[in-house]
C-alpha positions in Angstrom: 9.8 89.4 146.7 6.4 90.7 147.5 5.0 87.3 146.6 7.6 85.4 149.0 6.7 88.1 151.6 2.8 87.8 150.9 3.1 83.6 151.1 5.1 83.7 154.3 2.3 86.3 156.1 -0.4 83.8 154.9 1.1 81.0 156.4 2.1 82.8 159.7 -1.5 83.5 159.7 -2.7 80.6 158.6 -4.7 77.7 161.2 -4.3 74.9 158.6 -1.9 74.3 155.8 -2.8 71.9 153.1 -0.2 70.5 150.6 -1.7 68.6 147.8 1.2 66.3 146.5 1.1 63.7 143.4 2.4 60.4 143.2 5.9 61.1 143.0 6.3 62.9 147.0 4.2 59.8 148.5 7.1 57.6 146.1 9.7 59.7 147.6 8.3 59.4 151.5 7.9 55.0 150.8 4.5 54.8 150.7 4.2 53.3 147.4 1.5 50.6 146.6 3.0 47.1 147.6 4.8 45.8 150.2 4.2 45.2 154.5 2.9 48.9 154.8 0.1 48.8 151.5 -0.6 45.3 152.8 -1.6 46.0 156.3 -3.5 49.7 156.1 -5.3 48.5 152.8 -5.9 44.8 152.8 -10.0 45.0 152.7 -9.6 47.4 150.1 -7.0 45.1 148.3 -9.0 42.0 148.5 -12.4 43.7 147.6 -11.2 45.6 144.8 -8.0 43.8 143.5 -5.8 46.6 144.2 -2.2 45.6 141.7 1.1 47.2 141.6 1.6 48.2 137.9 -0.3 46.9 135.2 2.7 45.0 132.6 4.6 43.1 134.8 6.9 41.9 131.6 10.8 42.6 132.7 9.8 43.7 136.0 12.7 44.5 138.0 10.7 46.3 140.8 10.0 43.6 142.9 11.5 42.3 145.5 10.8 39.4 148.7 9.5 42.3 150.9 7.7 44.2 148.2 5.9 41.0 146.2 2.8 41.4 143.9 0.1 41.1 145.9 -2.2 38.5 144.5 -6.0 38.8 145.6 -8.0 37.7 142.9 -8.1 34.7 140.0 -7.2 37.3 137.2 -4.2 38.5 139.2 -3.2 34.9 140.0 -3.4 34.5 136.3 -1.3 37.5 135.1 1.9 35.9 137.0 2.3 34.0 133.7 3.1 37.3 132.5 5.9 38.2 134.4 8.7 37.0 132.0 12.4 37.5 131.8 14.2 36.5 128.4 17.8 36.2 128.1 18.5 35.2 124.2 16.3 32.9 123.1 15.2 31.7 126.9 12.0 32.9 128.5 11.2 32.1 131.9 8.6 33.2 134.6 10.6 35.5 137.4 9.5 37.6 140.2 7.9 38.0 143.6 4.2 37.0 144.6 2.1 36.9 147.5 -1.2 35.5 148.4 -3.9 38.4 150.5 -6.6 36.1 150.6 -7.8 32.9 148.9 -8.2 32.7 145.1 -11.2 31.0 144.4 -12.4 29.7 141.1 -16.0 29.1 140.7 -17.9 26.7 138.2 -18.8 30.2 136.1 -15.0 30.8 135.6 -15.6 27.3 133.5 -18.5 28.0 131.7 -18.3 28.8 127.9 -18.0 32.2 127.8 -16.3 32.5 131.5 -13.0 33.9 132.4 -11.2 30.6 132.3 -13.5 28.4 129.6 -10.5 28.2 127.6 -12.8 26.2 125.1 -13.3 23.6 127.6 -9.5 23.1 128.9 -10.3 25.2 132.4 -7.2 26.8 133.8 -4.1 27.2 131.7 -1.5 25.7 134.3 1.4 28.5 134.6 4.0 28.7 132.0 2.4 26.5 129.3 2.0 27.1 126.1 -0.2 24.9 125.2 1.7 23.2 122.9 1.8 19.1 122.8 4.7 16.5 124.1 7.8 17.6 125.8 7.9 21.4 127.4 8.2 24.0 125.5 7.1 26.7 127.5 8.5 29.1 130.5 9.5 27.4 133.6 8.9 29.2 137.0 11.4 30.3 138.2 10.0 33.4 140.7 9.1 33.5 144.3 5.2 32.1 145.2 4.4 33.0 149.0 0.8 31.9 149.5 0.5 33.1 153.3 -1.3 30.1 154.2 -4.0 31.5 152.0 -5.5 28.7 149.4 -6.1 28.2 145.4 -9.3 26.4 145.1 -11.3 25.0 143.1 -8.8 25.1 139.8 -10.4 22.6 136.8 -8.1 21.3 134.0 -9.4 19.3 131.2 -7.1 18.6 128.5 -7.0 16.1 125.9 -4.3 13.1 125.5 -0.6 14.6 124.7 -1.0 17.6 126.6 1.5 17.1 129.9 2.6 19.5 132.6 -0.7 20.1 134.2 -1.3 21.9 137.4 -1.2 25.1 139.4 2.4 25.5 137.4 3.4 23.7 134.7 7.2 23.0 135.2 8.7 25.1 137.8 12.8 25.1 137.7 15.9 26.4 139.5 15.6 29.2 141.8 11.9 28.7 142.5 10.5 29.0 145.5 6.9 28.0 146.0 5.6 27.9 149.9 3.4 28.4 152.8 0.5 27.4 149.9 -2.8 25.4 150.3 -4.6 23.7 147.6 -8.4 22.7 147.7 -10.6 21.7 145.7 -8.6 20.9 142.6 -9.7 18.6 139.8 -7.7 17.7 137.2 -8.3 15.5 134.2 -5.1 15.2 132.0 -1.2 13.3 131.0 1.8 14.4 133.4 -0.6 16.0 136.2 -0.4 16.9 139.7 -2.0 19.2 142.0 0.9 21.7 142.6 3.0 20.8 138.8 3.6 18.4 136.5 7.1 18.3 136.1 10.2 19.4 137.8 12.8 21.0 135.8 15.3 21.7 138.8 18.7 20.6 137.6 19.7 19.8 141.3 18.5 18.6 144.4 18.9 22.2 146.1 18.4 24.1 143.3 14.7 24.7 143.9 12.3 24.9 147.0 9.1 23.2 148.0 8.1 23.8 151.3 4.8 23.9 153.7 2.2 22.8 151.0 -1.1 21.0 151.6 -3.3 20.0 149.0 -7.1 18.6 150.2 -10.7 17.2 148.3 -8.8 17.2 145.5 -8.8 14.2 142.6 -6.5 14.4 139.8 -7.0 11.7 136.6 -4.6 10.5 134.1 -6.2 9.8 131.3 -3.3 8.0 128.9 -0.7 5.5 128.7 1.8 8.0 127.4 5.2 9.0 128.7 4.1 11.2 131.4 2.5 9.8 134.3 0.8 11.7 137.1 0.3 11.8 141.3 -2.3 13.7 144.1 1.1 16.5 144.7 3.1 16.6 141.1 3.5 14.1 138.4 7.6 14.0 138.1 9.4 15.5 141.7 12.8 17.5 141.4 14.3 19.7 143.5 14.1 20.0 147.5 10.4 19.4 148.6 9.2 19.8 152.5 6.8 20.1 154.9 4.3 18.4 152.4 0.2 17.6 153.5 -2.0 16.2 151.4 -5.6 14.4 152.5 -9.0 13.3 151.4 -7.6 13.2 147.7 -7.9 10.9 145.0 -6.1 9.3 142.0 -7.1 7.5 139.1 -6.3 6.2 136.2 -8.3 6.2 132.2 -7.3 4.2 129.8 -4.0 2.5 130.5 -2.4 5.7 132.4 1.0 3.9 133.9 2.0 4.6 137.2 0.3 7.4 139.6 0.8 7.6 143.1 -0.4 9.1 146.2 2.5 11.9 146.0 4.3 11.4 142.5 4.7 9.1 140.1 8.4 9.8 140.2 11.5 11.4 141.8 14.4 12.1 140.2 17.0 14.3 142.0 15.1 14.9 144.7 14.7 15.6 148.3 11.4 14.5 150.1 11.4 15.1 153.5 8.3 15.5 156.4 4.9 14.1 153.9 1.8 12.6 155.8 -1.1 11.5 153.3 -4.3 10.8 154.6 -7.7 9.6 153.8 -6.6 9.2 150.3 -7.5 7.0 147.4 -5.6 5.3 144.9 -6.9 3.4 141.5 -3.5 3.3 139.1 -2.9 0.5 136.4 0.3 -0.6 136.4 3.9 -0.1 137.8 2.7 1.4 140.7 4.6 1.2 144.1 3.2 2.2 148.1 5.3 5.2 148.6 6.7 6.3 145.0 6.6 4.6 141.3 9.6 5.2 140.3 12.7 6.5 142.0 16.2 7.5 140.7 19.7 8.9 141.0 21.0 11.3 144.0 17.8 11.2 145.8 16.6 11.2 149.4 12.8 10.4 150.5 12.2 10.6 154.5 9.9 11.0 157.5 6.7 9.9 155.3 3.3 8.7 156.3 1.1 7.4 154.5 -1.6 6.1 156.7 -5.9 5.3 156.8 -5.5 5.3 152.8 -7.1 2.3 149.8 -5.5 1.9 147.1 -7.6 -0.4 144.2 -5.0 -2.3 141.8 -6.0 -3.0 138.8 -2.5 -4.5 137.5 -0.6 -7.4 138.3 2.7 -5.1 138.3 2.3 -3.1 141.6 5.1 -2.9 144.4 4.6 -2.7 148.3 7.2 0.1 148.5 8.2 1.3 145.2 8.0 -0.3 141.8 11.5 0.6 139.9 14.5 2.1 140.3 15.6 4.0 136.6 18.8 3.8 136.7 20.2 1.2 134.6 23.8 0.9 136.3 25.1 1.8 140.0 26.5 5.2 138.4 25.3 8.1 140.2 24.7 9.0 144.4 22.9 6.1 145.4 18.9 6.9 146.8 18.4 6.9 150.4 14.9 6.2 152.1 14.4 6.1 155.6 11.6 7.2 158.3 9.1 5.5 156.4 5.4 4.2 158.0 2.5 2.8 155.4 -0.4 2.0 156.7 -2.9 1.2 153.6 -5.6 -1.0 152.5 -5.4 -2.7 149.1 -7.7 -4.3 147.3 -7.8 -6.3 143.6 -8.4 -9.8 142.3 -6.3 -12.6 143.3 -4.3 -12.6 139.7 -3.7 -8.9 140.5 -2.6 -8.9 144.2 -0.2 -11.8 143.9 1.3 -9.7 141.4 3.2 -7.8 143.4 6.8 -9.7 143.8 9.1 -6.3 144.1 9.8 -4.7 147.7 12.9 -3.3 147.1 13.8 -2.6 143.4 16.7 -4.0 141.6 19.0 -2.2 138.9 17.9 -3.5 135.9 20.1 -6.1 134.4 21.5 -7.0 138.1 20.8 -8.5 141.3 21.8 -5.6 142.6 19.7 -3.2 145.0 21.4 -0.3 146.0 18.8 2.0 147.8 20.1 2.9 151.1 16.8 2.4 153.4 16.1 2.5 157.4 13.7 2.5 159.5 11.0 1.3 156.9 7.4 0.3 158.2 4.4 -1.5 155.9 1.5 -2.5 156.9 -0.7 -3.6 154.1 -4.4 -5.4 154.1 -5.1 -7.1 151.3 -8.6 -7.9 150.2 -9.1 -10.2 147.8 -12.4 -9.4 145.6 -12.2 -12.5 143.9 -12.4 -14.7 146.9 -13.8 -12.1 149.1 -11.1 -12.7 152.0 -8.9 -10.6 153.6 -5.0 -11.0 154.4 -1.8 -9.1 155.5 1.5 -8.1 154.7 4.1 -6.5 158.0 6.9 -6.1 156.8 10.4 -3.8 157.9 13.3 -2.7 156.7 16.2 -1.7 159.1 19.7 -0.7 157.5 18.8 -2.4 154.5 17.9 -6.0 156.2 14.9 -6.8 155.0 12.3 -8.5 157.4 9.3 -9.8 155.1 7.0 -13.1 155.3 7.9 -15.4 152.4 4.6 -14.9 150.3 4.9 -11.3 150.1 8.1 -11.1 148.6 
């Protein structure tokens, strides 16, 4: 009792009382190392020192929409791939992530002994396991908020056969990727796009990608393998909206098929409110100005492609869409509406005359079941053989096409 009385007397007489508390006390008070309060008060230290909330992210169950892992460095962006969850024999990348500043890669990162040299292959797409052929890595099924910051200067250089290339390899069901800028990407590989290679969403609304910009980037498909490429992505599935692509290029090497301003194909997906400006495309074969290939249960609406150039190098191509992948009319009818295309196309006489498909037909039938409305196409063709120009202008209104006979 004497000690308690003595302590009481000291407290009563003290001008100031200082209490030393550890992490447990601050955590109990809600002073955690992530979330809105932490980000607001320590933003400059997060950016400078790369503060992080925990060392090991595997099987993490502490993050949430309101308390995401904060990404401030290239190393932390790379660490996203370790946030895995395993059920049975299936491992996926889950969790919540948020950029707190631009993530900028440098030339030194990709040089020998650099952090992302990787035997000269550069950035490893999130979820990729560096195996060839069909995907056997970890699908991204998490929440990635760019918070209007940019990932800059991703470089990927992979041999033919290593498909699924981009910032992410293969997002799937439940993935939400949003408010993100991609700038200065250089990808030289198969099955490539700036954001991701191929989506594995199983339904049109089971994955959401929104508010994404791609700028000053170059995607190059490198072989005629079955995995095609595009500036934004290779194969789109799931819901995608509010996409802007500018000042970027797609190129084909060694006969890489298809390729597109946006993607090479869309299957069981929705693409809405997309703008492509000041871009250039040099595909090989089977491309289309809007999309090379389309499948069932697909919606494309509110798309503008303008002030862009296409270099045609093969006679098989389309003014709009090259191929409907369905072999019959089974499945929900694809819908395309409110599309405006204004591009310059150049090539030899033989290749320019090869454009015969405006609305693709189902295989082995004369039926064109794609539902189209309010489509306006204006294309200026420059014949490099004769050094002459011509125009193709047509519209599609409620599946009724108005097109000059020489452009059919």
